[in-house]
N, C-alpha and C positions, 0 to 999 in steps of 0.2 A: 271576123265572126268566129273563126276557128279558135283563135286565141281566147276569146270570151268563153267558149264552150269548155276548153281545157281548164280554165280557171274555176268554173262551176263544178266540174268533176273532181277537181283537186280539193274543193272545199267540203263537199258532201260527206265524205267519211268522218271527218272530224266533227261535223255538225251532229251526226247520228251518235258518235262516240260519247258526246257530252249530254245526251238527252236524259238518261236514266238517273234519277236522283231519289233516294229513299228519304222521305220526310220524317221518319221516326228517329233517324240518327241525328238528334240535336241535343245540345247541352241541357235544355229544359226537360227532356224526357229521361235523362239519366238519373239513377238513384244517387243520393248524397254519398260522398266519399266515405264517411264514417260507417254508413250502412254496408257498403261494399266490403270494407275491411272486416267488419264483424262477421259478415256472411262467409267471406273467404276463410276466416279462422275457424268458424264452426264447421265448415265443410272440409277442412284439411285432414286427409287420412292419417298423416303421421301424428298429429295432435290427438286424434281419436285413439290411435294405437298406444300412445304413451299413457293416456288416461286409463285405458284398460289394464296396462301394465301396473299402474299405481293401485288400481282396485285389487289386482292379484296380490300385490305385496301387502296390502292391508289385510287381506284374508290370511296370508301366511303369518302375519303378526298375531292375529287372533288365535291361530292354531298354536303358535309358540307360547303364548301367554297361558294357554290351557293345558300345555303338555305336562305340567306337574301332576295332573290328576292320574296319570298312568302309574305313579308311584304310590298311590293309596291302596292299601290292602284292607278289605273288609273281613271281619271275623264275627263268628256267632256260634251259639250252641243252644241245645234244648235237652232238658232232663225231665223224666217222669218216673214217679215212684212214691214209696212210703216215706213219710217224714215224721220223726218223733218230736213232739212239742211238749215242753215243760211249762206247766202253769203253776204259779205260786198262789195258794189260797190263804187268805188271812182272816182269822176270826178273833173275837175277844179272848178266846181261851187258848188258841194255838195258831201256829203258822205251819202249813204243810205244802208240800209240792206234789202235784198230780201229773203224771206222764200219760200222754195220749198219742195215739198214732193217727196221722191224716195222710190221705193220698192226694198228691198235688203235682203240678208240672211247673217247671221253671225254664226260662230262656234268657239269653243275653246277646247283645249286639255291640260290636266295637269296631274301631277303625284305627289303622296304623299307617303312618307316613314315613316312607323310607326314601329320602331324597338326598343324594350325595351333594356335597358342597360344590363339586366341580360341575354338576348339572345346573346349579343355579347360575354360575358364571357363564356357562355355555349358552344357556337360554337367553340371558341378558345380552350377550354379544350377537346372537342371531337376530334378536329384535332390533338392536342398534343398526345392524347391517341393512335390514329391510327399510328402516326409517331413512337411512342415508340414501338408499336407492330411490325411494319416493321423492326425496328432496332433489336429487340429481335429475330425475325425470321432469320435475317442475321447472328447473332451470332450462332444460332442453325445450320444454314447451314455450317458455318465455322467449328464447332465442328464435324459435320458429315463428312465433307471433310477430316478433320484430321484423324478421325477414319478409313475412307476408305483408305487413304494413308498408314496408318500403317498396316492395314490388307492385302492390296494388296502386299506391300513390304515384309511382313512376308511370305505369301504364295508363292510369286515369289522366294524368297531366298530358301525356303524349296524345291521347285521344282528344282532349279539350283543345290542345294546340292545333291539331289537324282540323277540327271543326271550325276554329277561328280562321285558319288559313283558307279553308273552303269558302267561307263567307267573303273574305277579301278578294280571293281569286275570281269568285263568281261576279263580283262587282267589276273587276277588271275586264272580264270577258264581255260583260254588258257594254262597258265603255268602248272596248275594241270593236264590238259589233256595230256600234253607232258610228265609229270612225270609218269602218269599211263601207257602211251605207253612204256616208257623206262622200267618201273618195269615189265610190261607184258612181254616184250622181255626177261628180265633177268629171269622171272619166267619160261618161256618156255625153256630157256637154262639151267635151274636148278641152277642159281646163285642167285635167290631170293626166299624167302619162301612165303608160302601162307599168313602168317600174314602180311608180308611186302606189298604184293599186295593188301590185304584187306585194310590196312591202307591208301595206296595211293588212293584207290577207295573212302574210307570214306572222305578223305580230299577233293576230287573232288566233291563228292555229296554234302558235306556241303557248298562248295563254290557256287555250282549251286543253292542250296536252298536259300542262302543269296542273290544271284543275282536276283532271281525271286521275292523274298520278296521286294527288293529295287525297282524293276520294278513296282510292284503293288503299292508301296508307291508313286512312281513318277506319275502314272496314277491317283491316288487319289488326289494328290496335283494339278495336271493339271485340273481335273474335278472341284474341289472346287474353283480353281482360275477362271476358265471360268464362273462358276455360279456367283461368286462375281462380276466379271467384267461385265457380262451380254452379252458377245459376244465372238467370237473366239479370242484366245490369240496368234494365229499363223499368220505369214506373209502370204499375198496372193501370191500364186505361179503364 
C-alpha cells in the first residue's frame, strides 16, 4: 500500500502541470499571414521614419525649385506735374498747332531677373541630390519590408508548427492515460507487476512534460509574433 501511495504522489504534480490550456490559442483564431505582414509593415517605426524623411526631401525640392525668385528685382516710379500737350488743328483753310498745359500723374512698374548661370547649375544639382535621396530611402523601405515579411512568416510558421505538435501530443497523453488506467487495473488484479505500472506512468509523465514544453514554446512564439506585428494576432470575436 505504501508503494501505491508513493506512485499517486509522484503522478499528481504532472497532472496539475498539464491542466491549464488556453482555448484561444488555435490556428482558427489567428489572423491570416498576409494581414499580419501588412500590419507589421504599417506599424514598423523605421519605415515611418523613412517616409517622414522622404516628405522632408520633397519639401526641400519645392524650396529649391522656387529659389530663383530671390533673384527677381521689382522696380517702379511715380511722377506728378504739368505736361505740355501739342494738339494739331486742321481746318479747310489752314493747319495750326495749339499748345496746352495739363496737370497729370504717371507711374511705371517693372521687374528684372538677375540669375547667374552658375546658380542654375547649382539649383539643378541640389534637386537631383534630393531626388536620389528619396529613391535611396524607397529602396531601404523595400529592404525592411522584405525582412519583415520573412520574419513574420518564420514566426507564424513556428507558431503553427507548435499548435500542430500540441494537438498530436495531447492525443498521445490521452492514449498514455488510457494505458495507465488499463495497467492500473491489471496491477490491482495481480496480472501486472509494479515495474510495468511504473513504466506506464513514466511514459505518461514524459508525454505530459513534452506537451507542456510545447505549450510554452507556442506561447513564446505567439508573444514574439505579436511584438513584431505590433498588435494582436487574433481575429476579433
